[in-house]
N, C-alpha and C positions, 0 to 999 in steps of 0.2 A: 464578535471576536475575530472576524476574518482579517482585521488590520493588525493583529498581534505582530510586533516588529521582528525583523531579522530571524526568520525561521531557518535554522541551519540543517536540520534533519527532519524528514517527514516520513513516519512509518504508519502502516495500516495493518490492523489485525482483524480477521473476519471469521465468523463461525455462524452456523445455522442448524436448526433442527426442525423436523417435520412431525406433526402430531395429528393423529386421527381424533377429532373431537365430536364425531357423530353421536356417540352414546351420551356425551355430556349435554348436548344441545337438544336432544329429543326428550319429550315428556316421558317421565317414568311410567306413565300409564298408557303409553303408546301401544296400540294393538298391531302386531305384525301381520301382514298379509303373506301367505305362503308362496304366492306367485306375484311377479311384478307385471304391472299392466303394460301391454304393448301400446296402448293408446297414450298413456302418460309415461314417457321414458324417465328413468332415474336421472336426477340432476346432480351435478358435482359442484359444490361450492368451495372455492379456494379463498382463503384469507391470508394476506401477507402482512407481516408486522416487521418493519425494519427500524431498528434503533441505532442511531449514530451517536457515538460518545466522543466528544472532542476533549483532549487533554493537552493544554499548553504548559510545557515544563520549562521553567527558566532556571538555568544553571549559572550561578554566580561565584566568582572567586571571593567576594567580600561578605556575602550573606548566605543564608540557607537556601536550598533549592525550593522554589515555590511552584505550585501547580494551580492552574485555573482550568476548571472543567465545566462543561454543560452538555446536555443531551437533547437530541431532536428525534422525534418518532414519526414515521410515516406509515400509513396503512392503505391497503387496497383490497377490494372484494370483487369477485367475479363468479357468476354462476352460469354453467353451460351444460349441455347434454353430456352425460357420462360416456356415451359412445364416441365422442370426439377425441377422447384420450387414445383411441386406437389409430387415429390418423395423426401420425407423429408431426408432420409439417404444420398442420392446422393447430394442434395443441401447442406446439413450440411457439408459434406466432402469438397466440393468446397469452401464454404465460410470460414470454419475453416482454410483451407490452406491459403486462402488470408489473414486472420487476422494474421497468424503467420508471413507472409512476412513483415507486418508492425509492428511486435513486440508484438502482443497480443497472448500469449500462450493459446492454446486450453484448458489447464487445469485450466486457470483462471476462476473464478466464472462468471464473466460478459461476457466471450467469448460466451458461449452458449446462453445467453440472447440476445446478439447482433445478432447472427445468426438467432434466432427465430424472432426477430423484422424485419430483412431484408426479410426473407421469407414471413412474414405476410404483410409487406408493399409492397413487390413485387407483391403479388397476388392482393392486392387492386389496385395498379397501372394498372395491366393488365386488370382489370374489368372496368376501367373508360371509359365512353363513349367518353370523350375528347381525349383518346389515341387510339381510333379505327383508323386504317389505317397506323399507324406508324410501320415501320419495326423494329425499335429499341426503346426500352423503357429504360430510364436512371435513375439510382438511385445513390445518393452520400451519403456516411456515413462519417460524420465529428466526429473525436474522439480527445479528449485532456486528457492527463495524466500529472498531476503536481507532481513532485517529490520534497518533502520538506526534506532537509537534514540539521539537526541542529547540530552544534558543540558548546559545552559549555566550558568555561574556566575550567581547571582541578579542580576537586572537592577538591583536597588537598589545593589549594589556598583559596577556599571558606571556607573550614573547619577552616583553620588557622585564617581567618578573624573573623569567628564566635567566636572562642575560645578567640581571643585577645579582641574582642569587649565586651565580657562578663567577661574579667579579670580572667578567670579560666584555662588558659593554663599552669600555673605553678603548679608543684607538682602533675600532673596527672599521673596515673599509667596505662600503656597500658595492654590490654588483651593479653594472650599468643596466638601464632599462632595456636597451637593445639586446644585451647578452641574456637577460632574464627571458625575454620573449623568444630568443633563439634556442635556448637549451631546454626549456620546458616542453614536454610532450604531453598532450592531453589524451588520456586513456580511460576506458570504461571498465569498471569492476565487473568481471564475469569470466566466461570461458569461450574460447574459439575466436574466429575472425568474423568480421562483418563489413559490408561495404555500405557506405552512406554518402549521400550527396550533400555537399557543403557549398553554399553559394551556387555557382554554375559549373562546378567541377566535381568529379568523384574522386575519392581517395580511399585507401584502405586504412581503417583505424584499428590499430593493434589492441587487442584486449588482453587482460592479464588475469591469471587465476588468483582470486582473492575471495575470502569469505568475510562475513560480517564481523568476525573477530579480529581482522586485520585493522590496524589503526594508524593514524597520522602521528609521526614521531614528534611533531611540534606541539600540537594541542592535546595529543593522547586520546582523541575521540575516534571511535570505530568508523570504518567506511560503510556506507550503505550499498547493498547489492544493486548493481545497475547504475550507480552514480558515476559521474565524471570526476576524475582526479588528475593530479599532475605528477609526472614522472621525470626525475632528473636523469642525466646521462649515465650516472652511476647506478641507475635502476631503483633508487629509493623513492618511495611514494609518499605524497602529502596531499592535503587539501590545497587547492590552488591558492586560495587567499592566505593560508598559513605560510606556504613556502615563499610566495612573492613578498610578503611582509618581512619574512626572515632575511631573504636575500637583499632587501633594501637596508638591512642593518649590517649584514655580514655576507661576504661573497663566498663563504664556504658552506658546503652541505652540512647540516646539523648532525648527520650521522657519521659520515666518513671523511668529512672535510675535503670533498671534491671541490676544486677551485673554479669559480665562474669569473669570467673576465670583468674587470673593473673599468675597462676603456669604453668610451662612448661609441 
C-alpha cells in the first residue's frame, strides 16, 4: 500500500506501555532462593513488540469516505546482565539498537524516553522482593504507532464546485504566473524564527503561530503542525496547491479580495 496515490496529510500517533511479565513466565512451582548467586548474576530479558497500523483514508466529494488499513508487527528480544542497567550509556546503546530493529529510529524524540523508562522499570523490577531468587527477570514493551494517511479529492474539482455554486465562475480573470510566484510566501506552521539553507544561500524563513485547528479557506482542511503552507500579502494562509489553483481562476484573494496582478 506504499503506492497509495496523492497523500495530502500524513499523521502519526504513538503510544507504549511497559509490563513486568516475570511472574507470568516463571513456573508456578518455582522455588525461590533467598539469596542470589554471585556466580550466576541475574539476567534481564527485554521483549519489544512494535505494532504499526496503517490507515489510508480517502475523502471524496462524490462518494463516502473509504478506509484501507493493515497492520505490521515487529518484535525483538535481548537478554543481558541485570547489572548493566546501572551503566546508563551501555544500557542506552543496547536498548536503542533494539528499538531500531523494530522500526523506532534512535533520533526520534520518543526513542530516548522509551529507553529511560525501560531502564527505570528494570531497576524497579530488580529491587522487588517478589523477584528475589529468579535467575531471569522479564520485561515486555508494547508499542503501537498509527499512521493516518489522508487523500482528498483534487482541490481543482472542489474549487470549481465553489465557483459554480456561487455563480461567479464566468468572466473571472486569472492572475499571471509571474505574479503568483512573486506574491506567495512559503511559511511553516509553528512558532518562532528559524534559519535554514536553501540551495547555496541562507535566508530567514518566517514562521507563523498556527495550530492544527487552523485551516485552508479554499479546501477547508486543517493545516498540519510543521507543514509548509503559502501566505498571501494580505496574510491569509492556504495550502500552496489550493491557492495557486484558485489564482489561476481568479486574481482575487478568496477571503478579502486582495488583488494580484494579471499582467505577465
